[in-house]
N, C-alpha and C positions, 0 to 999 in steps of 0.2 A: 504493500500500500504506500509505504514511504517512497518507494522507487517511482510509483506512478505520479505522486505529488511532485517529486523532483523533476520528472520529465515534463509535466504540465507547466511548471515554473520556467523551465528552460525553453519550452515552446513559446510561452507568453513573451519571454524576453527576446527571443530571436525572431519571432514571426508576428505576433499580435501587436506588440508595442510599436514596431516600425510602421505596421499598417495603420494603427490608431493615429500615430503622428502624421502619416500621410493624409488621413481623412481630415484631421484637424487643420492641417495646412491647406488642403483643398477647399474646405469650407471658408477658411480665412481669405484665401485668394478669391473665392467666388463672391463673397460679400464686398471685398475691396474693389474687385473688378466691376461688379454691378454698380457700385457707387460712382466709379470713374466713368462708366458708360452713361449713367444718368446725368453726370455733369456735362459730358460732351453733347448729350441730347439737348440739354437746356441751351448750351451755346449755339448749337445748330438751329434750334427753333428761333432764338433771338435774331440770328443772322437772316433767316428766311423771312421773319416778320418785318425786319427793316427794309427788305426788298419788296414788301407789300405783295407777296405771292398769295395765291389762293389758299384759304385755310385747309381745304381738303388735301391739296398738294403738300402742305407743310406736315400734316399728320402722316401722310403716306410715306414721304421721304424719311421722316423721323422713325417710323416703324421699320422701314428697310434698314436704316442705319443701325438701330438698336438690335435688330435680329441678326445682322451680319456680325457685329462685334460680340454678341452673346454666343453665337456659334463658334467663333474663334476662341473665346474664353473657355468654352466647354472642351474643345479639342486640346487646348493647352493644359487644362487641369487633368484630363485623361492621360496625356503624355507624362505629366509630373507623377502620377500615381503608377506609372509603369505599364499602362495599357498601350498596346500597339495601335497607333493611329494612322499608319500608312494606308492600310486598306480602307479605313473609315474615311480618310480624306479623298481617296480615289472614288469611293462610292458617292460622296457628296458632289464631286466634280462631274461624275457621270449623270447624276440626277439633275444637276444644274444644266447640263447640255441638253438633256431630254426635255426638261421643262422649257428651256429657251426656244428649242425647235418647235414645241407644241404651241407656245404662246408668242410666236414671232409677230403675228398680226397685232396682238394686244400690246406687246412691247413697243412696236412701231408707233401705235397710237399714243402710248404713254409718253414716249420720247417726244413726239410731235406736240403733245399737250404741254410738256415742260417748256418747249421752245415758244409756244404760243403765249404762255404765261410770262416768260422772261422777256421776249422781244415785244410783246403787246402790240401786234398790228391792229387789234381792235379790242374793245372793252365791252363789258356787259351793258346792255341798253343801247348800243349803237346798231345801225342798220348796215348790213354788209351783204356782199354776194361772194360766195365761196363754195366749192364743192358742188356746183350746180344748183345751189339754193340761195334765194334772196329772202332775208328776214331780219328780225331784230334779235340780237344775241341775248339769251336768257341765262345761260350758264356755260362756263368753260370747265368741263369736267376732266377727270383723269384720262378717259379714253374717248369721249365724244363731246362735241359742242352742240348745245341745244338752241334752236332758233324758232321763233314764231313768225309765220308768214303773214302777209297782208290779209289773207282770207281766214286768219285765226286757226291755222294748222301748225302743230308743233312737230318739228323735224329734228332728229338727232343725226349729226354727220360725224363720221370717224375723224379724229384729229389728224391722222396721217393723210387722209384724202383732202382735208381742208388745207393743211399746211403745204401740200405738194401742188395745189392749184393756185391760180391767181386770186388774190384777195382784194376785193373792191370795197373800200370803206366809204359809204355815203355820208357818214356823220362826223368824219374827222375834222373838217373845217367848220367855222362858225356859220357860214352861209353856203348855199348850193345854187348853181345856175339852172334856170329853167328856160327852155326855148320852145316857143310855139310858132309853127309856120302857118301862114295865112295865104293860100293861093288866091289870086285876083285875076280878073279878065282884062284884056287889052282895052285901052281907052279910059281907064279909071285914073283919076287924079291921085297919084301915089302920095304926093307931098301932103295933100289934105288929110288922107287917111293916117299917114304917119303922125301928123300933129295931133289929130283927134285921139289916137291911141296913147301918145305921150302925155296928153293932158289927163287921160282917164286912168292910166296905170297906177300913179301914186296913191290913188284913193282905194285901190283894190286891197282887200284884206289879205295879209300875209306878204305883200310885196315890200321889200326893204327900200329905204330911201337911198342908201349907199351900199354898193355901187348903184348908180342911177340906172333906171330902165332904159333900154335902147330898142328902137324900131328901125330896121335896115332892110334894104332889098337884098335878099339872099341869093336869088337866081331868077332867070327868065326861062319860061317854058313856052310851048306852042300856044297855050291858052292865055298866058299873060305873066306878069311878074309875081314873085312869091316874097311876101314880107316875113321877116324873122323877128318875132317879138321876144326880147331877152330881158329877163328880170332875175333878181336874186331873192332867195327866201331862206328861212331856217330849215335845216334838213328834216326836222321832225314835222314840219308843216308843208312838206313838198306836195303831197297828193291833194290836200285841201286847196293850196294856193294854185295848183294847176287847174283845178276845176273853176276856181274863182276867176282866174285870168281868161279861161275859155269863155265864160259867161260875159265878162266885160268886153271881150273882143266882139262877140256876137251883138251885144247891145250897141256898141260903137258903130258897127257896120249898119245896123238898122237906123241909128240916129242920123247918119249922113245920107240915108236913102239908097244904100248900095244893094242892088239885087242883080241876080244873074239873068242874062237874056234867056228867053224861053227856049231858043234853039240850042243853047249851050248847057242846059240843065242835065242832059243825058251824057254829054261828052266831057263836061268839066269834072275835075276832081272834087271831092267834098269841100265845102267852104272852110272847114277847119280840120287841119291834120296836126295833131299834137305830137311833138317829139321831145321827150325829156332829155 
């Protein structure tokens, strides 16, 4: 019995005690490492907040950062305890390659979303045309950008598709140019019509005083000259102002007694052809 006790004491001193010390050291390193990772996470979040990035992106990047460092910490602790980590690291690398291949489309959208948030070619609330869609930006997500169209339809476009296409931002500048073409018949006093329109346009709702409205002869056709009525308005009021300008032009033509000859009604183009 005494020999068994001696053997147990010897085993405890040679095997159990070093293992216990390794476990205590591993726990100490784990808690210290987690505290250091938490500090780095706070610094990263502060840096991303200063850049005014999207809150969703900040949380996602922080989670990736914390997860990667925690995995490295676990591998280091296992190596310290004498566990063979070579095959474990190879398994992680193989899994990473498989996941990357399977999620290549999502990763492309994620990377494009990061560039959209950093470069900021558009912001939430602006009207854009990108990825074959025209609408007002509602959200710039991690993988898709959500837009609402003029007919109140919500469309989500992949960030990679949007970033790889031409992006037209209608709301970037404080005002937007609106051009309405007015086809006329030969024999009309163009100067009179120009002056009538110039006098009428400043009172139209949505038309800005500066830059001043312009009425010019844009081209000549077989039927007669074509006037180009150019005004500037706020981007958010573009559609309403376009309708108001069209009504004002029609009223101005009626006020000066302009009518199409009966023989030209079928051959002539429509009295108003709006081109934004």
